[in-house]
PDB file of N, CA, C and O in Angstrom:
ATOM      1  N   UNK A   1       0.850  -1.177   0.000  1.00  0.00           N
ATOM      2  CA  UNK A   1       0.000   0.000   0.000  1.00  0.00           C
ATOM      3  C   UNK A   1       0.893   1.236   0.000  1.00  0.00           C
ATOM      4  O   UNK A   1       1.889   1.266   0.722  1.00  0.00           O
ATOM      5  N   UNK A   2       0.565   2.248  -0.784  1.00  0.00           N
ATOM      6  CA  UNK A   2       1.362   3.471  -0.794  1.00  0.00           C
ATOM      7  C   UNK A   2       1.327   4.155   0.565  1.00  0.00           C
ATOM      8  O   UNK A   2       0.371   4.011   1.327  1.00  0.00           O
ATOM      9  N   UNK A   3       2.378   4.896   0.851  1.00  0.00           N
ATOM     10  CA  UNK A   3       2.432   5.537   2.167  1.00  0.00           C
ATOM     11  C   UNK A   3       2.398   7.056   2.094  1.00  0.00           C
ATOM     12  O   UNK A   3       2.604   7.731   3.103  1.00  0.00           O
ATOM     13  N   UNK A   4       2.138   7.605   0.893  1.00  0.00           N
ATOM     14  CA  UNK A   4       2.010   9.055   0.788  1.00  0.00           C
ATOM     15  C   UNK A   4       1.300   9.419  -0.522  1.00  0.00           C
ATOM     16  O   UNK A   4       1.136   8.585  -1.412  1.00  0.00           O
ATOM     17  N   UNK A   5       0.895  10.657  -0.609  1.00  0.00           N
ATOM     18  CA  UNK A   5       0.271  11.166  -1.832  1.00  0.00           C
ATOM     19  C   UNK A   5       0.943  12.485  -2.211  1.00  0.00           C
ATOM     20  O   UNK A   5       1.595  13.132  -1.391  1.00  0.00           O
ATOM     21  N   UNK A   6       0.767  12.857  -3.461  1.00  0.00           N
ATOM     22  CA  UNK A   6       1.209  14.160  -3.939  1.00  0.00           C
ATOM     23  C   UNK A   6      -0.023  14.952  -4.339  1.00  0.00           C
ATOM     24  O   UNK A   6      -0.890  14.434  -5.043  1.00  0.00           O
ATOM     25  N   UNK A   7      -0.109  16.185  -3.904  1.00  0.00           N
ATOM     26  CA  UNK A   7      -1.190  17.091  -4.291  1.00  0.00           C
ATOM     27  C   UNK A   7      -0.556  18.388  -4.786  1.00  0.00           C
ATOM     28  O   UNK A   7       0.441  18.855  -4.237  1.00  0.00           O
ATOM     29  N   UNK A   8      -1.138  18.947  -5.808  1.00  0.00           N
ATOM     30  CA  UNK A   8      -0.687  20.240  -6.325  1.00  0.00           C
ATOM     31  C   UNK A   8      -1.915  21.132  -6.407  1.00  0.00           C
ATOM     32  O   UNK A   8      -2.875  20.816  -7.111  1.00  0.00           O
ATOM     33  N   UNK A   9      -1.884  22.237  -5.694  1.00  0.00           N
ATOM     34  CA  UNK A   9      -3.027  23.143  -5.709  1.00  0.00           C
ATOM     35  C   UNK A   9      -2.581  24.563  -5.418  1.00  0.00           C
ATOM     36  O   UNK A   9      -1.523  24.796  -4.834  1.00  0.00           O
ATOM     37  N   UNK A  10      -3.406  25.498  -5.834  1.00  0.00           N
ATOM     38  CA  UNK A  10      -3.204  26.909  -5.546  1.00  0.00           C
ATOM     39  C   UNK A  10      -3.833  27.180  -4.188  1.00  0.00           C
ATOM     40  O   UNK A  10      -5.030  26.957  -4.000  1.00  0.00           O
ATOM     41  N   UNK A  11      -3.049  27.651  -3.256  1.00  0.00           N
ATOM     42  CA  UNK A  11      -3.524  27.872  -1.894  1.00  0.00           C
ATOM     43  C   UNK A  11      -4.195  29.232  -1.775  1.00  0.00           C
ATOM     44  O   UNK A  11      -3.609  30.261  -2.109  1.00  0.00           O
ATOM     45  N   UNK A  12      -5.418  29.218  -1.301  1.00  0.00           N
ATOM     46  CA  UNK A  12      -6.143  30.447  -1.023  1.00  0.00           C
ATOM     47  C   UNK A  12      -5.394  31.205   0.076  1.00  0.00           C
ATOM     48  O   UNK A  12      -5.122  30.623   1.126  1.00  0.00           O
ATOM     49  N   UNK A  13      -5.057  32.464  -0.122  1.00  0.00           N
ATOM     50  CA  UNK A  13      -4.311  33.202   0.901  1.00  0.00           C
ATOM     51  C   UNK A  13      -5.068  33.360   2.225  1.00  0.00           C
ATOM     52  O   UNK A  13      -4.472  33.702   3.246  1.00  0.00           O
ATOM     53  N   UNK A  14      -6.370  33.112   2.204  1.00  0.00           N
ATOM     54  CA  UNK A  14      -7.164  33.201   3.428  1.00  0.00           C
ATOM     55  C   UNK A  14      -7.095  31.916   4.257  1.00  0.00           C
ATOM     56  O   UNK A  14      -7.580  31.884   5.388  1.00  0.00           O
ATOM     57  N   UNK A  15      -6.500  30.866   3.708  1.00  0.00           N
ATOM     58  CA  UNK A  15      -6.414  29.568   4.385  1.00  0.00           C
ATOM     59  C   UNK A  15      -4.955  29.232   4.676  1.00  0.00           C
ATOM     60  O   UNK A  15      -4.062  29.573   3.899  1.00  0.00           O
ATOM     61  N   UNK A  16      -4.726  28.570   5.785  1.00  0.00           N
ATOM     62  CA  UNK A  16      -3.381  28.094   6.099  1.00  0.00           C
ATOM     63  C   UNK A  16      -3.213  26.696   5.507  1.00  0.00           C
ATOM     64  O   UNK A  16      -4.193  25.988   5.273  1.00  0.00           O
ATOM     65  N   UNK A  17      -1.963  26.309   5.268  1.00  0.00           N
ATOM     66  CA  UNK A  17      -1.706  24.972   4.739  1.00  0.00           C
ATOM     67  C   UNK A  17      -2.225  23.912   5.704  1.00  0.00           C
ATOM     68  O   UNK A  17      -2.723  22.874   5.269  1.00  0.00           O
ATOM     69  N   UNK A  18      -2.115  24.159   7.003  1.00  0.00           N
ATOM     70  CA  UNK A  18      -2.602  23.168   7.977  1.00  0.00           C
ATOM     71  C   UNK A  18      -4.111  22.982   7.874  1.00  0.00           C
ATOM     72  O   UNK A  18      -4.602  21.864   8.029  1.00  0.00           O
ATOM     73  N   UNK A  19      -4.855  24.057   7.615  1.00  0.00           N
ATOM     74  CA  UNK A  19      -6.308  23.951   7.442  1.00  0.00           C
ATOM     75  C   UNK A  19      -6.651  23.108   6.210  1.00  0.00           C
ATOM     76  O   UNK A  19      -7.545  22.263   6.247  1.00  0.00           O
ATOM     77  N   UNK A  20      -5.924  23.355   5.128  1.00  0.00           N
ATOM     78  CA  UNK A  20      -6.187  22.639   3.883  1.00  0.00           C
ATOM     79  C   UNK A  20      -5.843  21.158   4.038  1.00  0.00           C
ATOM     80  O   UNK A  20      -6.616  20.299   3.612  1.00  0.00           O
ATOM     81  N   UNK A  21      -4.705  20.851   4.635  1.00  0.00           N
ATOM     82  CA  UNK A  21      -4.306  19.460   4.838  1.00  0.00           C
ATOM     83  C   UNK A  21      -5.303  18.747   5.749  1.00  0.00           C
ATOM     84  O   UNK A  21      -5.658  17.595   5.501  1.00  0.00           O
ATOM     85  N   UNK A  22      -5.753  19.427   6.797  1.00  0.00           N
ATOM     86  CA  UNK A  22      -6.759  18.847   7.695  1.00  0.00           C
ATOM     87  C   UNK A  22      -8.015  18.492   6.912  1.00  0.00           C
ATOM     88  O   UNK A  22      -8.585  17.420   7.111  1.00  0.00           O
ATOM     89  N   UNK A  23      -8.453  19.383   6.021  1.00  0.00           N
ATOM     90  CA  UNK A  23      -9.646  19.136   5.205  1.00  0.00           C
ATOM     91  C   UNK A  23      -9.422  17.968   4.251  1.00  0.00           C
ATOM     92  O   UNK A  23     -10.292  17.109   4.110  1.00  0.00           O
ATOM     93  N   UNK A  24      -8.267  17.929   3.596  1.00  0.00           N
ATOM     94  CA  UNK A  24      -7.961  16.836   2.660  1.00  0.00           C
ATOM     95  C   UNK A  24      -7.933  15.499   3.387  1.00  0.00           C
ATOM     96  O   UNK A  24      -8.529  14.523   2.932  1.00  0.00           O
ATOM     97  N   UNK A  25      -7.236  15.462   4.517  1.00  0.00           N
ATOM     98  CA  UNK A  25      -7.152  14.206   5.276  1.00  0.00           C
ATOM     99  C   UNK A  25      -8.520  13.765   5.792  1.00  0.00           C
ATOM    100  O   UNK A  25      -8.878  12.591   5.696  1.00  0.00           O
ATOM    101  N   UNK A  26      -9.274  14.702   6.334  1.00  0.00           N
ATOM    102  CA  UNK A  26     -10.594  14.364   6.866  1.00  0.00           C
ATOM    103  C   UNK A  26     -11.551  13.889   5.793  1.00  0.00           C
ATOM    104  O   UNK A  26     -12.214  12.865   5.957  1.00  0.00           O
ATOM    105  N   UNK A  27     -11.628  14.623   4.701  1.00  0.00           N
ATOM    106  CA  UNK A  27     -12.546  14.267   3.612  1.00  0.00           C
ATOM    107  C   UNK A  27     -12.154  12.954   2.953  1.00  0.00           C
ATOM    108  O   UNK A  27     -13.017  12.126   2.659  1.00  0.00           O
ATOM    109  N   UNK A  28     -10.873  12.756   2.720  1.00  0.00           N
ATOM    110  CA  UNK A  28     -10.439  11.529   2.052  1.00  0.00           C
ATOM    111  C   UNK A  28     -10.598  10.314   2.965  1.00  0.00           C
ATOM    112  O   UNK A  28     -10.974   9.241   2.493  1.00  0.00           O
ATOM    113  N   UNK A  29     -10.320  10.459   4.256  1.00  0.00           N
ATOM    114  CA  UNK A  29     -10.531   9.351   5.199  1.00  0.00           C
ATOM    115  C   UNK A  29     -12.006   8.958   5.222  1.00  0.00           C
ATOM    116  O   UNK A  29     -12.348   7.776   5.177  1.00  0.00           O
ATOM    117  N   UNK A  30     -12.859   9.951   5.291  1.00  0.00           N
ATOM    118  CA  UNK A  30     -14.298   9.697   5.301  1.00  0.00           C
ATOM    119  C   UNK A  30     -14.712   8.968   4.022  1.00  0.00           C
ATOM    120  O   UNK A  30     -15.452   7.986   4.077  1.00  0.00           O
ATOM    121  N   UNK A  31     -14.235   9.447   2.875  1.00  0.00           N
ATOM    122  CA  UNK A  31     -14.583   8.840   1.591  1.00  0.00           C
ATOM    123  C   UNK A  31     -14.111   7.384   1.525  1.00  0.00           C
ATOM    124  O   UNK A  31     -14.881   6.498   1.152  1.00  0.00           O
ATOM    125  N   UNK A  32     -12.860   7.137   1.882  1.00  0.00           N
ATOM    126  CA  UNK A  32     -12.306   5.783   1.823  1.00  0.00           C
ATOM    127  C   UNK A  32     -13.090   4.844   2.734  1.00  0.00           C
ATOM    128  O   UNK A  32     -13.409   3.721   2.345  1.00  0.00           O
ATOM    129  N   UNK A  33     -13.397   5.299   3.938  1.00  0.00           N
ATOM    130  CA  UNK A  33     -14.117   4.450   4.886  1.00  0.00           C
ATOM    131  C   UNK A  33     -15.584   4.253   4.509  1.00  0.00           C
ATOM    132  O   UNK A  33     -16.132   3.171   4.722  1.00  0.00           O
ATOM    133  N   UNK A  34     -16.220   5.265   3.962  1.00  0.00           N
ATOM    134  CA  UNK A  34     -17.633   5.146   3.579  1.00  0.00           C
ATOM    135  C   UNK A  34     -17.835   4.283   2.340  1.00  0.00           C
ATOM    136  O   UNK A  34     -18.877   3.646   2.186  1.00  0.00           O
ATOM    137  N   UNK A  35     -16.847   4.262   1.463  1.00  0.00           N
ATOM    138  CA  UNK A  35     -16.975   3.497   0.216  1.00  0.00           C
ATOM    139  C   UNK A  35     -16.289   2.141   0.287  1.00  0.00           C
ATOM    140  O   UNK A  35     -16.276   1.392  -0.690  1.00  0.00           O
ATOM    141  N   UNK A  36     -15.715   1.825   1.458  1.00  0.00           N
ATOM    142  CA  UNK A  36     -15.053   0.528   1.660  1.00  0.00           C
ATOM    143  C   UNK A  36     -14.005   0.221   0.591  1.00  0.00           C
ATOM    144  O   UNK A  36     -13.954  -0.892   0.067  1.00  0.00           O
ATOM    145  N   UNK A  37     -13.182   1.195   0.276  1.00  0.00           N
ATOM    146  CA  UNK A  37     -12.121   0.994  -0.719  1.00  0.00           C
ATOM    147  C   UNK A  37     -11.072   0.002  -0.235  1.00  0.00           C
ATOM    148  O   UNK A  37     -10.424  -0.663  -1.045  1.00  0.00           O
ATOM    149  N   UNK A  38     -10.903  -0.100   1.060  1.00  0.00           N
ATOM    150  CA  UNK A  38      -9.984  -1.072   1.641  1.00  0.00           C
ATOM    151  C   UNK A  38     -10.715  -1.828   2.738  1.00  0.00           C
ATOM    152  O   UNK A  38     -11.709  -1.343   3.279  1.00  0.00           O
ATOM    153  N   UNK A  39     -10.222  -3.012   3.065  1.00  0.00           N
ATOM    154  CA  UNK A  39     -10.943  -3.865   4.012  1.00  0.00           C
ATOM    155  C   UNK A  39     -10.873  -3.369   5.459  1.00  0.00           C
ATOM    156  O   UNK A  39     -11.818  -3.564   6.223  1.00  0.00           O
ATOM    157  N   UNK A  40      -9.770  -2.733   5.840  1.00  0.00           N
ATOM    158  CA  UNK A  40      -9.645  -2.233   7.212  1.00  0.00           C
ATOM    159  C   UNK A  40      -9.973  -0.739   7.267  1.00  0.00           C
ATOM    160  O   UNK A  40     -10.051  -0.065   6.240  1.00  0.00           O
ATOM    161  N   UNK A  41     -10.161  -0.246   8.477  1.00  0.00           N
ATOM    162  CA  UNK A  41     -10.442   1.181   8.651  1.00  0.00           C
ATOM    163  C   UNK A  41      -9.212   1.994   8.241  1.00  0.00           C
ATOM    164  O   UNK A  41      -8.084   1.650   8.594  1.00  0.00           O
ATOM    165  N   UNK A  42      -9.442   3.072   7.495  1.00  0.00           N
ATOM    166  CA  UNK A  42      -8.354   3.914   7.006  1.00  0.00           C
ATOM    167  C   UNK A  42      -8.197   5.148   7.881  1.00  0.00           C
ATOM    168  O   UNK A  42      -9.183   5.766   8.283  1.00  0.00           O
ATOM    169  N   UNK A  43      -6.967   5.495   8.168  1.00  0.00           N
ATOM    170  CA  UNK A  43      -6.648   6.734   8.875  1.00  0.00           C
ATOM    171  C   UNK A  43      -5.263   7.200   8.444  1.00  0.00           C
ATOM    172  O   UNK A  43      -4.354   6.389   8.269  1.00  0.00           O
ATOM    173  N   UNK A  44      -5.112   8.500   8.276  1.00  0.00           N
ATOM    174  CA  UNK A  44      -3.819   9.075   7.930  1.00  0.00           C
ATOM    175  C   UNK A  44      -2.916   9.105   9.155  1.00  0.00           C
ATOM    176  O   UNK A  44      -3.392   9.175  10.288  1.00  0.00           O
ATOM    177  N   UNK A  45      -1.619   9.051   8.919  1.00  0.00           N
ATOM    178  CA  UNK A  45      -0.674   9.239  10.014  1.00  0.00           C
ATOM    179  C   UNK A  45      -0.631  10.720  10.373  1.00  0.00           C
ATOM    180  O   UNK A  45      -1.094  11.566   9.608  1.00  0.00           O
ATOM    181  N   UNK A  46      -0.082  11.022  11.525  1.00  0.00           N
ATOM    182  CA  UNK A  46       0.070  12.406  11.961  1.00  0.00           C
ATOM    183  C   UNK A  46       1.153  13.083  11.129  1.00  0.00           C
ATOM    184  O   UNK A  46       2.163  12.467  10.787  1.00  0.00           O
ATOM    185  N   UNK A  47       0.938  14.344  10.810  1.00  0.00           N
ATOM    186  CA  UNK A  47       1.958  15.138  10.122  1.00  0.00           C
ATOM    187  C   UNK A  47       1.797  15.174   8.619  1.00  0.00           C
ATOM    188  O   UNK A  47       0.971  14.463   8.048  1.00  0.00           O
ATOM    189  N   UNK A  48       2.603  16.018   7.986  1.00  0.00           N
ATOM    190  CA  UNK A  48       2.614  16.168   6.534  1.00  0.00           C
ATOM    191  C   UNK A  48       3.858  16.963   6.137  1.00  0.00           C
ATOM    192  O   UNK A  48       4.510  17.579   6.979  1.00  0.00           O
ATOM    193  N   UNK A  49       4.168  16.940   4.867  1.00  0.00           N
ATOM    194  CA  UNK A  49       5.240  17.773   4.309  1.00  0.00           C
ATOM    195  C   UNK A  49       4.599  18.646   3.237  1.00  0.00           C
ATOM    196  O   UNK A  49       3.757  18.174   2.474  1.00  0.00           O
ATOM    197  N   UNK A  50       4.986  19.895   3.176  1.00  0.00           N
ATOM    198  CA  UNK A  50       4.438  20.818   2.185  1.00  0.00           C
ATOM    199  C   UNK A  50       5.571  21.620   1.570  1.00  0.00           C
ATOM    200  O   UNK A  50       6.496  22.046   2.261  1.00  0.00           O
ATOM    201  N   UNK A  51       5.488  21.818   0.279  1.00  0.00           N
ATOM    202  CA  UNK A  51       6.502  22.563  -0.457  1.00  0.00           C
ATOM    203  C   UNK A  51       5.821  23.565  -1.369  1.00  0.00           C
ATOM    204  O   UNK A  51       4.766  23.281  -1.936  1.00  0.00           O
ATOM    205  N   UNK A  52       6.417  24.724  -1.508  1.00  0.00           N
ATOM    206  CA  UNK A  52       5.885  25.695  -2.460  1.00  0.00           C
ATOM    207  C   UNK A  52       6.566  25.481  -3.807  1.00  0.00           C
ATOM    208  O   UNK A  52       7.703  25.015  -3.885  1.00  0.00           O
ATOM    209  N   UNK A  53       5.841  25.832  -4.859  1.00  0.00           N
ATOM    210  CA  UNK A  53       6.338  25.650  -6.221  1.00  0.00           C
ATOM    211  C   UNK A  53       6.141  26.966  -6.966  1.00  0.00           C
ATOM    212  O   UNK A  53       5.046  27.529  -6.966  1.00  0.00           O
ATOM    213  N   UNK A  54       7.189  27.445  -7.590  1.00  0.00           N
ATOM    214  CA  UNK A  54       7.064  28.683  -8.358  1.00  0.00           C
ATOM    215  C   UNK A  54       6.386  28.402  -9.698  1.00  0.00           C
ATOM    216  O   UNK A  54       6.382  27.269 -10.180  1.00  0.00           O
ATOM    217  N   UNK A  55       5.822  29.434 -10.282  1.00  0.00           N
ATOM    218  CA  UNK A  55       5.141  29.279 -11.574  1.00  0.00           C
ATOM    219  C   UNK A  55       6.065  28.731 -12.648  1.00  0.00           C
ATOM    220  O   UNK A  55       5.611  28.047 -13.565  1.00  0.00           O
ATOM    221  N   UNK A  56       7.350  29.023 -12.546  1.00  0.00           N
ATOM    222  CA  UNK A  56       8.292  28.585 -13.575  1.00  0.00           C
ATOM    223  C   UNK A  56       8.455  27.068 -13.629  1.00  0.00           C
ATOM    224  O   UNK A  56       8.892  26.542 -14.653  1.00  0.00           O
ATOM    225  N   UNK A  57       8.120  26.359 -12.567  1.00  0.00           N
ATOM    226  CA  UNK A  57       8.237  24.895 -12.558  1.00  0.00           C
ATOM    227  C   UNK A  57       6.888  24.205 -12.337  1.00  0.00           C
ATOM    228  O   UNK A  57       6.839  23.012 -12.038  1.00  0.00           O
ATOM    229  N   UNK A  58       5.812  24.947 -12.483  1.00  0.00           N
ATOM    230  CA  UNK A  58       4.474  24.408 -12.250  1.00  0.00           C
ATOM    231  C   UNK A  58       4.170  23.231 -13.178  1.00  0.00           C
ATOM    232  O   UNK A  58       3.755  22.172 -12.707  1.00  0.00           O
ATOM    233  N   UNK A  59       4.367  23.397 -14.476  1.00  0.00           N
ATOM    234  CA  UNK A  59       4.074  22.329 -15.434  1.00  0.00           C
ATOM    235  C   UNK A  59       4.960  21.109 -15.207  1.00  0.00           C
ATOM    236  O   UNK A  59       4.493  19.975 -15.318  1.00  0.00           O
ATOM    237  N   UNK A  60       6.213  21.329 -14.894  1.00  0.00           N
ATOM    238  CA  UNK A  60       7.140  20.225 -14.628  1.00  0.00           C
ATOM    239  C   UNK A  60       6.701  19.457 -13.377  1.00  0.00           C
ATOM    240  O   UNK A  60       6.765  18.228 -13.347  1.00  0.00           O
ATOM    241  N   UNK A  61       6.263  20.172 -12.359  1.00  0.00           N
ATOM    242  CA  UNK A  61       5.792  19.546 -11.125  1.00  0.00           C
ATOM    243  C   UNK A  61       4.523  18.743 -11.386  1.00  0.00           C
ATOM    244  O   UNK A  61       4.382  17.617 -10.909  1.00  0.00           O
ATOM    245  N   UNK A  62       3.614  19.320 -12.135  1.00  0.00           N
ATOM    246  CA  UNK A  62       2.370  18.628 -12.486  1.00  0.00           C
ATOM    247  C   UNK A  62       2.681  17.343 -13.253  1.00  0.00           C
ATOM    248  O   UNK A  62       2.104  16.293 -12.970  1.00  0.00           O
ATOM    249  N   UNK A  63       3.578  17.427 -14.206  1.00  0.00           N
ATOM    250  CA  UNK A  63       3.971  16.265 -15.002  1.00  0.00           C
ATOM    251  C   UNK A  63       4.603  15.189 -14.124  1.00  0.00           C
ATOM    252  O   UNK A  63       4.326  14.002 -14.297  1.00  0.00           O
ATOM    253  N   UNK A  64       5.442  15.599 -13.193  1.00  0.00           N
ATOM    254  CA  UNK A  64       6.068  14.660 -12.262  1.00  0.00           C
ATOM    255  C   UNK A  64       5.008  13.890 -11.471  1.00  0.00           C
ATOM    256  O   UNK A  64       5.078  12.666 -11.353  1.00  0.00           O
ATOM    257  N   UNK A  65       4.043  14.607 -10.939  1.00  0.00           N
ATOM    258  CA  UNK A  65       2.981  13.976 -10.155  1.00  0.00           C
ATOM    259  C   UNK A  65       2.131  13.067 -11.031  1.00  0.00           C
ATOM    260  O   UNK A  65       1.795  11.949 -10.641  1.00  0.00           O
ATOM    261  N   UNK A  66       1.793  13.547 -12.199  1.00  0.00           N
ATOM    262  CA  UNK A  66       0.933  12.799 -13.111  1.00  0.00           C
ATOM    263  C   UNK A  66       1.594  11.496 -13.581  1.00  0.00           C
ATOM    264  O   UNK A  66       0.899  10.517 -13.855  1.00  0.00           O
ATOM    265  N   UNK A  67       2.904  11.477 -13.675  1.00  0.00           N
ATOM    266  CA  UNK A  67       3.622  10.311 -14.196  1.00  0.00           C
ATOM    267  C   UNK A  67       4.147   9.372 -13.123  1.00  0.00           C
ATOM    268  O   UNK A  67       4.972   8.506 -13.415  1.00  0.00           O
ATOM    269  N   UNK A  68       3.684   9.526 -11.877  1.00  0.00           N
ATOM    270  CA  UNK A  68       4.086   8.597 -10.828  1.00  0.00           C
ATOM    271  C   UNK A  68       3.590   7.200 -11.199  1.00  0.00           C
ATOM    272  O   UNK A  68       2.469   7.031 -11.679  1.00  0.00           O
ATOM    273  N   UNK A  69       4.435   6.214 -10.971  1.00  0.00           N
ATOM    274  CA  UNK A  69       4.051   4.830 -11.265  1.00  0.00           C
ATOM    275  C   UNK A  69       3.045   4.349 -10.212  1.00  0.00           C
ATOM    276  O   UNK A  69       3.198   4.614  -9.020  1.00  0.00           O
ATOM    277  N   UNK A  70       2.034   3.649 -10.673  1.00  0.00           N
ATOM    278  CA  UNK A  70       1.011   3.097  -9.796  1.00  0.00           C
ATOM    279  C   UNK A  70       0.998   1.593 -10.012  1.00  0.00           C
ATOM    280  O   UNK A  70       0.871   1.124 -11.143  1.00  0.00           O
ATOM    281  N   UNK A  71       1.126   0.849  -8.943  1.00  0.00           N
ATOM    282  CA  UNK A  71       1.103  -0.604  -9.042  1.00  0.00           C
ATOM    283  C   UNK A  71      -0.340  -1.069  -9.184  1.00  0.00           C
ATOM    284  O   UNK A  71      -1.266  -0.341  -8.825  1.00  0.00           O
ATOM    285  N   UNK A  72      -0.538  -2.283  -9.708  1.00  0.00           N
ATOM    286  CA  UNK A  72      -1.923  -2.785  -9.889  1.00  0.00           C
ATOM    287  C   UNK A  72      -2.734  -2.839  -8.594  1.00  0.00           C
ATOM    288  O   UNK A  72      -3.961  -2.759  -8.641  1.00  0.00           O
ATOM    289  N   UNK A  73      -2.076  -2.973  -7.441  1.00  0.00           N
ATOM    290  CA  UNK A  73      -2.811  -3.051  -6.183  1.00  0.00           C
ATOM    291  C   UNK A  73      -3.263  -1.697  -5.675  1.00  0.00           C
ATOM    292  O   UNK A  73      -4.080  -1.620  -4.758  1.00  0.00           O
ATOM    293  N   UNK A  74      -2.738  -0.625  -6.262  1.00  0.00           N
ATOM    294  CA  UNK A  74      -3.095   0.729  -5.812  1.00  0.00           C
ATOM    295  C   UNK A  74      -4.294   1.218  -6.613  1.00  0.00           C
ATOM    296  O   UNK A  74      -4.467   0.870  -7.782  1.00  0.00           O
ATOM    297  N   UNK A  75      -5.111   2.023  -5.965  1.00  0.00           N
ATOM    298  CA  UNK A  75      -6.277   2.595  -6.623  1.00  0.00           C
ATOM    299  C   UNK A  75      -6.075   4.086  -6.777  1.00  0.00           C
ATOM    300  O   UNK A  75      -5.473   4.731  -5.919  1.00  0.00           O
ATOM    301  N   UNK A  76      -6.572   4.627  -7.855  1.00  0.00           N
ATOM    302  CA  UNK A  76      -6.501   6.068  -8.098  1.00  0.00           C
ATOM    303  C   UNK A  76      -7.846   6.680  -7.768  1.00  0.00           C
ATOM    304  O   UNK A  76      -8.885   6.236  -8.257  1.00  0.00           O
ATOM    305  N   UNK A  77      -7.815   7.707  -6.931  1.00  0.00           N
ATOM    306  CA  UNK A  77      -9.034   8.425  -6.584  1.00  0.00           C
ATOM    307  C   UNK A  77      -8.862   9.855  -7.073  1.00  0.00           C
ATOM    308  O   UNK A  77      -7.965  10.563  -6.616  1.00  0.00           O
ATOM    309  N   UNK A  78      -9.689  10.274  -7.971  1.00  0.00           N
ATOM    310  CA  UNK A  78      -9.675  11.650  -8.445  1.00  0.00           C
ATOM    311  C   UNK A  78     -10.996  12.281  -8.071  1.00  0.00           C
ATOM    312  O   UNK A  78     -12.048  11.939  -8.612  1.00  0.00           O
ATOM    313  N   UNK A  79     -10.921  13.213  -7.131  1.00  0.00           N
ATOM    314  CA  UNK A  79     -12.152  13.815  -6.652  1.00  0.00           C
ATOM    315  C   UNK A  79     -12.442  15.159  -7.287  1.00  0.00           C
ATOM    316  O   UNK A  79     -13.558  15.667  -7.183  1.00  0.00           O
ATOM    317  N   UNK A  80     -11.445  15.745  -7.949  1.00  0.00           N
ATOM    318  CA  UNK A  80     -11.654  17.047  -8.538  1.00  0.00           C
ATOM    319  C   UNK A  80     -11.770  18.150  -7.526  1.00  0.00           C
ATOM    320  O   UNK A  80     -12.337  19.205  -7.809  1.00  0.00           O
ATOM    321  N   UNK A  81     -11.238  17.915  -6.347  1.00  0.00           N
ATOM    322  CA  UNK A  81     -11.284  18.936  -5.277  1.00  0.00           C
ATOM    323  C   UNK A  81     -10.486  20.140  -5.705  1.00  0.00           C
ATOM    324  O   UNK A  81     -10.391  21.115  -4.960  1.00  0.00           O
TER     325      UNK A  81
END
């Protein structure tokens, strides 16, 4: 099972990164558990890493994330958040 995810988004200046990560973790945990995507109860570990990306490397960063290898046992969830 994968142990991390990559997200790329434009951060609203009115929100802190911790608020956004809390929302992502909470919403995704709820979704995974409500839809029974895995057999056991899902919960994120404590903590996160966040990095800023300048506009000059935005497309390269997006491409990097998009081209991550996914094994057959992993599922892709695209929520359009």
